[in-house]
C-alpha positions as CSV (number, residue, x, y, z in Angstrom):
1,X,30.1,-27.5,-2.9
2,X,30.0,-24.3,-4.1
3,X,25.8,-24.0,-4.3
4,X,25.6,-25.5,-0.6
5,X,27.5,-22.4,0.7
6,X,25.3,-20.1,-1.3
7,X,22.4,-21.8,0.2
8,X,24.6,-21.4,3.5
9,X,24.3,-18.3,2.8
10,X,20.4,-16.9,2.0
11,X,19.4,-19.1,4.7
12,X,21.5,-17.5,7.8
13,X,19.1,-14.1,5.4
14,X,16.2,-15.3,6.0
15,X,16.5,-15.9,9.9
16,X,17.8,-13.0,9.9
17,X,15.1,-11.6,8.1
18,X,12.2,-13.5,10.2
19,X,14.3,-12.1,13.5
20,X,13.5,-8.5,12.3
21,X,9.8,-9.4,11.2
22,X,9.2,-11.5,14.7
23,X,10.3,-8.7,16.2
24,X,7.8,-5.7,14.3
25,X,5.3,-8.5,15.2
26,X,5.6,-7.6,18.9
27,X,6.1,-4.2,18.8
28,X,3.4,-4.0,16.9
29,X,1.3,-5.9,19.3
30,X,2.4,-3.6,22.2
31,X,1.9,-0.5,20.6
32,X,-1.8,-1.8,19.0
33,X,-3.5,-2.6,22.4
34,X,-2.5,0.8,23.5
35,X,-3.7,2.0,20.1
36,X,-7.0,0.8,21.0
37,X,-7.0,1.6,24.6
38,X,-6.6,5.2,23.2
39,X,-9.6,4.8,20.7
40,X,-12.3,3.7,23.2
41,X,-11.2,5.6,25.7
42,X,-12.1,9.0,23.3
43,X,-15.3,7.3,22.1
44,X,-17.4,7.9,24.8
45,X,-16.4,12.3,24.6
46,X,-17.2,11.6,20.7
47,X,-20.2,10.9,21.3
48,X,-21.9,13.2,24.6
49,X,-20.6,16.4,21.8
50,X,-22.8,14.5,19.5
51,X,-25.8,14.3,21.7
52,X,-25.3,17.3,23.3
53,X,-24.4,18.8,19.8
54,X,-27.7,17.2,18.4
55,X,-30.0,18.1,21.3
56,X,-28.2,22.7,20.7
57,X,-30.1,22.1,16.8
58,X,-33.4,21.0,18.1
59,X,-33.4,23.3,20.3
60,X,-32.7,26.4,18.2
61,X,-34.1,25.8,14.7
62,X,-34.1,29.6,14.2
63,X,-30.4,30.1,14.1
64,X,-28.1,28.1,11.5
65,X,-24.7,27.4,12.4
66,X,-21.8,28.1,9.2
67,X,-20.8,24.3,9.3
68,X,-25.1,23.3,8.6
69,X,-25.1,25.9,5.8
70,X,-25.1,24.3,2.5
71,X,-22.9,26.2,-0.5
72,X,-22.8,25.7,-4.0
73,X,-19.0,25.7,-4.9
74,X,-17.1,24.3,-7.1
75,X,-14.7,22.9,-5.0
76,X,-14.4,20.2,-2.5
77,X,-12.3,19.5,0.2
78,X,-11.0,16.2,1.6
79,X,-9.8,14.8,5.0
80,X,-6.4,12.3,4.1
81,X,-5.8,10.1,7.4
82,X,-2.4,7.8,6.6
83,X,-0.1,6.5,8.1
84,X,3.6,7.9,8.6
85,X,5.4,4.1,8.3
86,X,4.8,1.5,6.1
87,X,4.9,-2.4,6.8
88,X,1.2,-2.5,7.0
89,X,0.0,-4.4,4.6
90,X,-2.4,-2.8,2.0
91,X,-3.8,-0.4,4.4
92,X,-3.0,2.8,3.6
93,X,-3.5,1.5,-0.5
94,X,-7.3,0.7,0.3
95,X,-8.0,3.8,1.8
96,X,-5.9,5.8,-1.0
97,X,-7.6,4.0,-3.5
98,X,-10.6,5.1,-2.5
99,X,-9.9,8.1,-2.5
100,X,-8.9,8.2,-5.9
101,X,-12.3,7.0,-6.8
102,X,-14.2,9.3,-4.9
103,X,-11.7,12.3,-7.1
104,X,-12.5,10.4,-10.1
105,X,-16.3,10.9,-9.8
106,X,-16.5,14.4,-8.4
107,X,-13.9,15.7,-12.0
108,X,-15.9,13.9,-14.1
109,X,-19.1,16.2,-12.4
110,X,-16.5,18.9,-12.8
111,X,-15.4,19.9,-8.8
112,X,-12.4,20.8,-7.6
113,X,-10.5,19.1,-5.1
114,X,-8.5,20.9,-1.5
115,X,-6.3,18.3,0.2
116,X,-5.4,18.1,3.6
117,X,-2.9,15.0,4.2
118,X,-2.0,14.0,7.9
119,X,0.5,10.9,7.2
120,X,3.8,10.8,4.9
121,X,1.9,7.8,3.1
122,X,-1.3,10.2,2.3
123,X,1.1,13.7,1.6
124,X,3.5,11.9,-0.9
125,X,0.8,10.4,-2.8
126,X,-1.4,13.4,-3.2
127,X,1.4,15.2,-4.3
128,X,2.5,12.3,-6.8
129,X,-1.6,12.3,-8.5
130,X,-0.9,16.6,-8.3
131,X,-3.5,17.5,-6.4
132,X,-3.8,20.3,-4.4
133,X,-2.4,19.9,-1.2
134,X,-3.9,23.3,1.1
135,X,-2.2,22.5,4.6
136,X,-0.7,18.0,6.1
137,X,0.4,17.0,9.3
138,X,2.9,14.5,9.3
139,X,5.3,12.6,12.0
140,X,2.6,12.3,14.7
141,X,4.3,9.4,16.3
142,X,2.1,6.9,18.4
143,X,-0.2,9.2,20.7
144,X,-2.5,11.6,18.7
145,X,-1.9,15.2,19.6
146,X,-5.5,17.9,18.9
147,X,-3.0,21.0,19.0
148,X,-1.2,19.1,15.9
149,X,-4.8,18.5,14.2
150,X,-6.2,21.8,15.0
151,X,-4.1,23.2,12.6
152,X,-3.8,21.8,9.6
153,X,-7.9,21.2,10.0
154,X,-8.9,24.3,10.3
155,X,-7.6,26.0,7.3
156,X,-10.7,23.5,4.4
157,X,-13.4,25.0,8.0
158,X,-12.5,28.9,7.4
159,X,-12.6,27.5,3.5
160,X,-15.6,26.4,4.2
161,X,-17.6,28.0,7.0
162,X,-16.2,30.8,3.9
163,X,-18.4,29.4,1.7
164,X,-16.1,28.1,-1.2
165,X,-16.0,24.1,-0.4
166,X,-19.1,23.1,-1.0
167,X,-18.2,20.2,1.3
168,X,-15.7,18.5,3.0
169,X,-15.1,14.1,3.5
170,X,-12.9,12.9,6.4
171,X,-11.1,9.6,4.5
172,X,-9.6,6.8,7.1
173,X,-9.7,3.3,7.8
174,X,-11.9,2.0,10.3
175,X,-11.1,-0.2,13.5
176,X,-12.9,-3.3,13.2
177,X,-11.4,-5.8,15.2
178,X,-7.9,-7.4,15.0
179,X,-7.8,-9.5,11.6
180,X,-10.8,-6.7,9.8
181,X,-10.5,-3.0,9.2
182,X,-11.9,-0.9,6.4
183,X,-11.5,1.9,4.5
184,X,-13.6,4.8,5.1
185,X,-14.8,8.1,3.2
186,X,-17.5,10.0,5.0
187,X,-19.1,13.0,4.9
188,X,-18.0,15.6,7.8
189,X,-19.6,19.0,6.4
190,X,-22.2,20.1,6.1
191,X,-23.2,18.7,9.6
192,X,-26.5,17.3,8.4
193,X,-29.5,18.2,10.4
194,X,-30.8,14.4,10.9
195,X,-27.4,12.5,11.3
196,X,-26.7,15.1,14.7
197,X,-30.8,14.1,16.1
198,X,-30.4,11.0,15.4
199,X,-27.3,10.9,17.7
200,X,-29.6,11.8,20.6
201,X,-32.7,9.4,22.3
202,X,-35.0,10.7,24.2
203,X,-37.1,14.2,25.3
204,X,-35.2,17.4,23.9
205,X,-33.2,19.2,26.8
206,X,-33.8,22.5,27.7
207,X,-30.7,24.4,27.5
208,X,-29.9,28.3,29.5
209,X,-26.9,29.4,27.8
210,X,-23.8,32.3,28.7
211,X,-23.4,34.4,27.4
212,X,-25.3,33.1,24.6
213,X,-27.3,30.5,22.6
214,X,-24.8,31.6,19.3
215,X,-21.5,31.3,20.6
216,X,-22.1,28.4,22.7
217,X,-23.7,26.7,19.4
218,X,-20.7,28.3,17.8
219,X,-17.8,26.9,20.0
220,X,-19.8,23.8,20.4
221,X,-19.7,22.7,16.8
222,X,-16.4,23.3,16.3
223,X,-14.8,21.4,18.8
224,X,-17.6,18.0,17.5
225,X,-15.9,18.7,14.2
226,X,-12.8,18.5,16.2
227,X,-13.2,15.7,18.0
228,X,-14.6,13.6,15.0
229,X,-11.3,14.3,13.0
230,X,-9.7,13.1,16.2
231,X,-11.3,10.0,16.1
232,X,-11.5,8.9,12.9
233,X,-6.7,9.5,13.8
234,X,-7.4,7.4,16.4
235,X,-9.2,4.5,15.4
236,X,-6.2,4.7,11.6
237,X,-3.4,4.1,14.4
238,X,-5.6,1.3,16.3
239,X,-5.6,0.1,12.2
240,X,-1.8,0.7,11.7
241,X,-0.9,-1.1,14.5
242,X,-3.6,-4.4,14.1
243,X,-2.6,-4.3,10.6
244,X,1.5,-3.9,10.4
245,X,0.9,-7.4,13.3
246,X,-0.9,-9.3,10.9
247,X,1.3,-8.0,7.9
248,X,4.5,-9.1,10.0
249,X,3.0,-12.5,11.6
250,X,2.6,-13.4,7.5
251,X,5.9,-12.4,6.6
252,X,7.6,-14.5,9.9
253,X,5.7,-17.6,8.5
254,X,6.5,-16.7,5.3
255,X,10.2,-16.0,5.9
256,X,9.9,-19.7,7.8
257,X,8.6,-21.7,5.4
258,X,11.5,-19.8,3.0
259,X,14.6,-21.7,5.1
260,X,12.2,-25.1,5.1
261,X,12.8,-24.9,1.4
262,X,16.4,-24.0,1.3
263,X,17.2,-26.6,4.1
264,X,15.3,-29.1,1.6
265,X,17.1,-27.7,-1.1
266,X,21.1,-27.9,0.6
267,X,20.1,-31.4,1.9
268,X,19.6,-32.4,-1.6
269,X,22.4,-30.5,-2.9
270,X,24.9,-32.4,0.3
271,X,23.3,-35.8,-0.4
272,X,24.4,-35.3,-4.4
273,X,27.8,-34.2,-3.9
274,X,28.1,-37.2,-1.2
275,X,26.4,-40.1,-3.7
276,X,29.4,-38.2,-7.0
277,X,32.4,-38.4,-4.8
278,X,31.3,-42.3,-3.9
279,X,31.0,-42.9,-7.2
280,X,34.1,-41.6,-8.3
281,X,35.9,-43.2,-5.2
282,X,35.0,-47.1,-5.9
283,X,35.1,-45.9,-10.3
284,X,38.9,-45.5,-9.4
285,X,39.4,-49.4,-7.4
286,X,37.4,-50.2,-9.9
287,X,40.3,-49.4,-12.0
288,X,43.2,-50.2,-10.1
């Protein structure tokens, strides 16, 4: 019964794996709810900042913030947001594939690229590609903190304000629902006045500025960009936990199927061994 013992060992091993994947599924489900609540809580602030920035853009057409100016540089910036850990299905693969296609498209047009990596998976991928990574932020944990994101992102913002970048793109995975997340590459800079004004509804607002309009607009648009980045990180974290929960559930189901198949093979092997022993006993008795 050496074969039977080997099969029993495989069954035990797969059962242990099933316990691990089931536990990871339950942990991801718990974290997913918290991440979704955090993401939804950040949306009202981002929407309000968009509305105020749009109203200010319409109220002060004579002043153009550096983030709204178009530059003729040959370099493009990317903020690539991925996860620190794996085991979340094809989520990171999908967004990194989209980034790769975008980089190839820019390379064929003669444009260079500089990247900020948020998350271990994106950092490792960009380093393997040989891309120019100017800064990075990793090990963010389960809760995004804006103070840890501002530093790395500010490198690209300062480069754009200085005219060294033609555009800055934000790459992340947008949360749609528990079963669906989609990779997104959207333009962060230059800020489009039309896109910002589309966020504003109703009549324009007339503001009183203190100390002056330029100072207020400069500070507000910086907060606007930071809010977009924070919201993207929050969406990516919610997508991560959802994708991990689905992946672990699939792994648990597959482990159950493998265990059922192995038990069937084990039973067949055991029955064959019993039949062989009975045959030998009957043949020995007949010979006597």
